[in-house]
N, C-alpha and C positions, 0 to 999 in steps of 0.2 A: 818268185814264181807267182803268176797271176791266178793260179788255181785251176787252169785248164790243162789237160793233157790230150795228146792226139789219140783219136779213137782207134786207129790202126795199131797203135802200140799196145792198147788194151787187148785187141784180138791176137796180137803176136804173143803176148804174156799168157793169155788163156790157152792158146795152141800149145805153147811150151809146157804148161802145167799138165795138159791132157796127155801129151807125149810122155812126160816123165811119170805120170800115173800109170800109163800102159806099160812103161819099162819097169814097173814094180817099185818105184821110188815111194817112200812114205807119202801119203796124200797131203799131210800138213806141210811137209817140206816142199813138195812139188808146187802147191798153191802159193806158198810164201815166195819161192824162187820165181815163179811166174809173175807175181805181183811186183817184185823188185825189178825184174827185167822189163816189164811193161811200163813201169814208171820211169825208169832211166831212159828207155828208148823214146818215151813220150815227151821228154824234155825236162824232167824233174832233176834237181840236183840230189845228191845222196841225203842231205838233211831234209829236203822236201819229200823224198821218198819215204823216209822214216815217219814224217808227220802224216803222210797220206795213209800209210799202213796202220798207224796207231788210231787215227780217226776212223778208218774203215773197220777195224776189229772192235772199236767201242760200240759201234752200232749193232753188232751181232752178238755181243758178249752175254747179254741177258738171255737170248735164245739158246746159246751154247750151254750156259749154266743150267737152264731148265731141262735140256735134253739130257745132260749128264746126271742131274738129280733123279729124273725119271728112270734112267737106266739103273742107277744104283738102288732105287726103291723097288723096281721090278725084280732085280736080282735078289735082294734081301727077302722079298715076299716069296719067291720061288724056292729059295733055300730053306726058309722057315716053314713052308707048307701053308702059308696064309693064302696064297693065290688058289690053291686047290680048295680050301675051305670056302673062300668067296664064290668060286665057281659052283660048288655044291649048293650053296645058299641061293644063288641065282636061279639054278635049275629048280630047286624046291619052291621058290616063291613065284617064278614066272611060268613054270611048266616046261615040258619037253619041246613045245613048239618054238620057244625062244632060247633053246639051249645053246645056239650058236654064240650067243653073247657071253656064255660062261666058259668058253674054251680058254684055258690058260696059255700064254705065249711060251713056247719052248725054243730055245736056240738050236 
């Protein structure tokens, strides 16, 4: 493979992923299936498709890990009561005028 795929195949893969998500398929599976179909329709072989997917996920892996870590940290802070203590400290230090910054996130 020369490294190029047809642009219309990427759009078809994206459209498939959106349809599958709207049909309530797990988002991760829908995106992966859309990427595989887009690569195969775009002219990539199966081994090239795997290489494209691996190289594509490597570029976002750092962001995914940061989001997961932030979610875990936020969950631990809410369960332990630390988020509420931080909120109260912000209100005490900044005053009621900036109290919006002290609101803890609740799911």
